[in-house]
N, C-alpha and C positions, 0 to 999 in steps of 0.2 A: 390414469399411469404413469410416469416415469418407472422403469426400474430398475431401479439403483443396486440393487445386488449384481442382477448381471453386466449389467452397464464394470463394476470395477471389477466382475472377474475378466470379461475380455480387458479390463486395460490392464490389469495383473499377466493377464496372459500375453497377449500384446507384448507391454513389459519384460518379461522374461524370453518374448523370442528373438527382440531387440537385445538382450543383455549377449544371450549364448551366441547372435550373428557380430556381436560389436568384441566380444571374447574369440572368436574362431578369425575375425578379421585380423586382430591386432597380430595375435598371433602363428597367422600365416604372414601377415607383411614381418614380424618381427623374422619367424623362422626365412622366408627368400633374403632377407638382408642381410644374418648371419650369415647366409649360403652365397649372397653377393661376394661381401669381406672375405669369406675362407678364399673362393675360385678367386678372387683378385690379392690375398695373402700368396696364393699357391701358385698361382701366373707370376708373379714379380720373382718369388722363390724359384720359378724352373729359371725362369729366362734370367738370371741374376749365378744361378750358379750352374749355365750354362757357357756363361763367357766364362766364370772363372774356371771353371773342368779343359777349354780350348788354350785358355794360358798356359795353365800349370803343365799339361799337354804339347804345346808348342815348345815349349820353355823344356821339355823334354829331350824334344829332336838337338835343341838348338844347341843343348848340352854334347850331346853325339854327335852334330856333325862339327863341334869345336876339333874332336878327341877328333872325327877324322881327317882332317883336313891339319890337325898334328901330325898324325902316320902315317899321310901324305906324301906331305915334306920334311921327312925323313929322307937322310941320306941313306940309310942304311935300307932301306924300302926300296929307293930308287934303284941303289947297285946292286939289291936284291936281283929287281923285276931285269935290269940291262944282262948281267949273269945269267938270265937268264935265254934271254936271245940268243947270247953267243954259245949257246949249250955249255956253259963253263958251270961246276957246283955251286950250286946255287949257298951263299956266305947264310948263316944259323940269321936267325931276328927274332926268338923266341926273347934274348934279353929286352929287347924292344917291347917287345907286344907287352911284357910283362908290368910295362910301365902304366899301362890304361887299363884301367878295370871296367870302365866305360859300358863295355862290349857285354853281349852273350855271346856270339859266333861274331868270326871273322875272317871277312873272304879276300884276298887278294886277285886278281886276271888278268892277264896281261892285255897285250891289243888288240890280239885274237875274239879279247875275251875267255879266251879258258879257266879254271880254277886254277892258280900257280900254290898257292897257299890257303891252309887253309887251320883256325884255328876256334874252337869249340869250347866254350863251361858248360854245355845241357846238351842231353842226350845227340846223339851222331846220326841219330836213324832219320834229324830232320834234314842233312848235306843232299841226298839224292835229290828232296823236292825244290832247296836252295838253286842244286844247280837248273834243273827243270829255267828254274822265273827270272832265272840272273846270266846262265850261262845261254847265249846265241845257239840260233840253227845252225848245222851244217849249210854254205854256197848264204847265210847272210852275213853282211860287213855289220862290224859291229866298233859301236866309235865311242869313245869312255866320256860320260859327259856325269854331270850334276844333277843327280838324283834324289829326292826318300819320301818314305811315306810307310806303308803296312803291309808286306808278306805273311799269310795264310793260308797256315799246310798241317790237314789234315787235324784240324781243331785248334791248335795254336798261334798265336799272334804274337808276331815279329815285326820292332820299326825300326827300319833301315833308313842308312846314309851311305850314301855315292858317292866320291871324291874321287878327280880323275889322280894320277901319280905324273909331275911334271921335274924334268929333272933339272939338275940346274946348267946344263949344256941340252938340255931342248928344249922344242919349242911346242914340240904337238906329243900330246900324254902319249904313257909310255905302258899306261896301266891304268887299276882302277882300283883302288879302295872302296868296302863298302864295309860299313860295319853297322853291328846287329844286336839289337837289345830286346828281348824276351819280354811279353808282355806276360809274366808270371806274376803267383803272389804276392812278391817280393815287392816288385814295381807299381802293382795296383796295393799293396797296405802302405806305400809311401806316396803315391795319387793322394788317398784319402785320406790321410792325416794335412796333407797339405791343404784339402779341398773344406778338411772339414765335414766331411761325408764319405760315407760306402762309397766308392768305382767300379763297377765293373763295365764286360762286357759281355754282350748276347747277341748269337751268333744267330742268325734270319731267314740265312739262306744255304740249307744242306749240301746242297746240289756244288756249291763253290768251297771244294776244299783244298782245292790249289788256285789262290789267285792272289794276285798284286794288284797292290791300289796305289798309286803314285800324288802324291799334294804338289808336284812340284809348278803347278798350273794354279793351284788353288782349290781352294773346297768351301761346302757351305753344307753350318750344320744349322737342323730343324728339327721342332720337338715334332717325336715318331706318334708318341703317345703315352698318358700316362695310368698307371696301374695303381687303385686303393685297395690298402689293404687294411687288416683292424686298426693297426695302430703305426701302420706307414702308408706311404707310396713310393711306386717309382718312377719316374722320368726317364722315359727311353728314349734319348735323338742320334736321328740317323743323317750320315754322310754323304750328301751327295758334290759328285764331280761335275766339273763344264762343261763333260760333252754327255750325262743326264745319267750316266752311269753310279746305282747305292753303293756304296760299302755293304758285303755281306752284313757283317755287325757293327750292333749298337752300341756303344758307350752308356751303360743305367748308373743314374745317380740313384741310392733310396732315402729318403727324409724320412725322419721321425714325427709323429702325428703330434707335438709336446701339447700338452691341456695351457689356457691363457695363463699370461705368468702370473695376472692381481685378480680380475674378474672373468670368470664363467658367463656370458649371456645368456648361457642357454638358464641360468638361474633365474633371471631377468623374462623372459617367457613363462618359467613355471610362477613367477611375481606376477606377470598378469594376469595370465589364466586364473591365479585368488582375487586379484584384486579389483578386477574389472569386477565379478558379481557383486561380492562383497558392496564396493557403494553403490550398487545398483539398487542391492536392499538396503542400502541404509536412507539414498533417497527418498526411494520409495519408501518405505515407511516414513518420514520425514513429509513428504509427495501424500500418502494416507492421511494421517493424521490433519495437518490442518490444512490442504483443500474438500480430500474425499468425501470424511467423513463429514465436517461442515458442510457440506454443500449438500450429505443425503440430510443432513436431516434440517436444511431448507427449502426444500426440496418436499417431507412431509411436512411441514408446515405448511406450506402452498397449495398442496394437490389434494390431501388429507382434513380434512372438515373436522374430523377428530381431535387431531392432535393440534387444529387450528386452532381447535375452540378449548385447548387446554393450554394453551401457547395465549390467551387470552386471561386465563385465569390465572396465568403461571406469572407474571412481572420480569422471571431468573429465566424463563425455558431458553433464552438465545444466548449468556453470558456466558458460552461456551462461543460461539463464532467469534472469527476477526473482526474486527469495527468494520470493515468491506463489504465482510458479509452479512453483516450486525443490518447496516444501510440497507441494504437490498433484501433482509426478510423484514423490516419493518413497513417496506413499501410494497410488498409485495401483499402483508398483512391486509394493510387497507383497502389497497388495488382485489383483493380477494373477497373483505367481506362486502364492497361495496358491491360486487357484481352476483355472492351467494344473495345479497337480501334485493335486490335487482332484478336474481333472476325467482326468485321464493314466490316476488309480486308479482311475476307475470306470468308462471305455471299458479297460482292462486289466479289469476285473471280469465286468465284462457281454459279454466277448469269452472267458471262463473258466466262466462257468456254465453247466453241464453241461442247462440247459431249455433249452425253444424260446421266445427270446421275439420277436415282429413288429411291426412297427409299421404301418400301415395308415390311407389317407387317408379321408376322410368319403363316396367310391366304393370306399372296400374293397379300394382296390388299395394294392400291400406298399409300405413307403416305404424299410421295415428291414429286414433278418431277422439275428440274429449268428451266429456260425461253426457251431455246434451247432444253427442251423435248417437253414442255407444246405445241411453235411451229412447232415442228414434230408432234406433235400427232394431232394438230390443231384444240383443244377443251381450255374452261376455265379449270380454276380450281375445281368449284365446280362442275362441272359433274368428274372432270378426277379422284381427289380424291376418297379416298373409294372403289375404285370400284378395281376388279381385273386386276394384269396389262395383263392377258392374253387375256382383252376385244380387244383391243387397235394393240396390236403385232402379228406376230409370224413370227416362224425360218418354213423356207421351204424346209431349207438344210438337208435334211434325213440321213444325214453323222456327224451329229453334233445334241448335245442333244437340244431338246423343249424348252419351256420356263416354262412350270409344271417343267422339270427336272432341273430348272438352279437352281430353286426357292424351291422346296423341297432336292436336293442337302446342298443348302445354310443354309437352317431354320432350316433344320430338323440333318444332320450331322454336321453340320459344316463347311465345305470342301471350298475352294474356285473355282469357276466354273472360268476357262479362254478356250474360245475357240470363235471359226469362226464362224460368220452365214450369213443367204441370209435374211435378213426380209422384213417383207410386214406388210405396215402397212391397217389396215385395216379400216379405218374410206376410207379415199383414192382410196388405191388399184388400182393405178397408178403406185407406179413404185416399184422395188423390190431393197435393200439395202444392198449392201455385206458393213458385218464389220466384226469388234473386240467387241468381249463381253468380261467385266469381272463385276463379278456376290462375294459378297465378305460378311461373315456373320462381323453386326456390331460390336457381343460384343468380337471381336478379334480387332479393332482397337485399338489405343489409345486414352487412357479419351479424350484428346481437338479433335478426328475425327470429321469435320465439319457432314456427314454424323448422328453422335450422338446427337447433337447439335442443330439441328434439329427437333427433333420431338424423345419422350423418349418409343416411341413403335413402331419404326422400327425396324426388325429382318436386314435388308438383305440390300446392296446399288448393286443397279443396275447402270453400264456404259457399256456406247455405243458408240463405235468412228464410225462412218458410213462415208466410203473409197469414196464412189460414187451410183450413183444415175440410172438405168438398167430402162427403160421403160418394163413394163411387157410385151408388145407385142414382144421384141426387145427379153426378156431374154425366151418367151417359142419359139419365132425361133430355 
């Protein structure tokens, strides 16, 4: 009989395991999608603001360059440089310098590169560093050329633009104006307001505290790294020059991790984690009610004779079945009734027949014996079953095969044996029984064979028809 309860438990366990894995996979796919979407959003944001920062930083250089060019073309500055060359008393240029508020420090150099004028709004401690960066070494030729870039002096950062001074009566440059603006908190605040994000610089090389980076030949900006915080992340960009040098300070833009504007997809993941098991549970209830329970009842009707008999009496026993299963139920009832009646008839026939019918397994042990066989052997079933057939009978006719040969030929070679024998009941040893013997392999019988239906372990069936009983004394004489 089919164990419907075990099948139902196994099916329920399979549904639960599948539900768990479906929920897990859905959550993993959702989380991965969110992560990909968040990373794409982050990469786009970082790239857009990099270009925006470079644009505004270039605009600061442009304003500084315009202010430097205006001073370089100022007649007062030209006269000051020429007067200095002929060792005349320099004229005062402070009033002209005050007109420009673009710089933190102003440097004017003569044709050999010496500082002839400095004006600073910041601490004067950086002047020595500026001299080391902008004044040429002794024995070096100084050529006033236009240049722009950044000076790094003891942890301070200065944007600079250098513009040659060319007088009205001169063709060659007579000096150089260098205007610097310190990248201090005020400038960083202005850039942050223009960009819309917090803008800052981060030193990456503590050993390069005094160095100059020139942007006159161009530069390249790349994302260096992203540092995630609890409620924000920092995008750090490095600047690389055409010769391969890397600027010793990277600029950093801070991004706030703002929540989703309309709907947080993480709630969707939570909803999936709850909805999938709930839907699975509802579908399971419907499937169990509409299919499994009716199938269990149908199997009981088909396989259990008691339930079948009740169903025959109770005409409404199948009213809960769906129409399709109800049709199957009635067909199975009919088939089961016919099979049951046929089996009962066959069993009665086997029990009533006078011939000895025995089935044996592959080892020659008795699996079944009809009443005629049990009466002839004169032993009960508990002693007879499971014992070798040779313990109970023997063929003393040496011109025909013995019992062991019957069983070996039938079980191993699957060949039918038909012979005459003179059998002796080993238990009583009173008579010799001339008989006709047939030994048939069961697996070549029809599926509805009586012997095959008796025991699924049987390998051969032995049929013995006894002709007469001769007393052993008379047979020996």
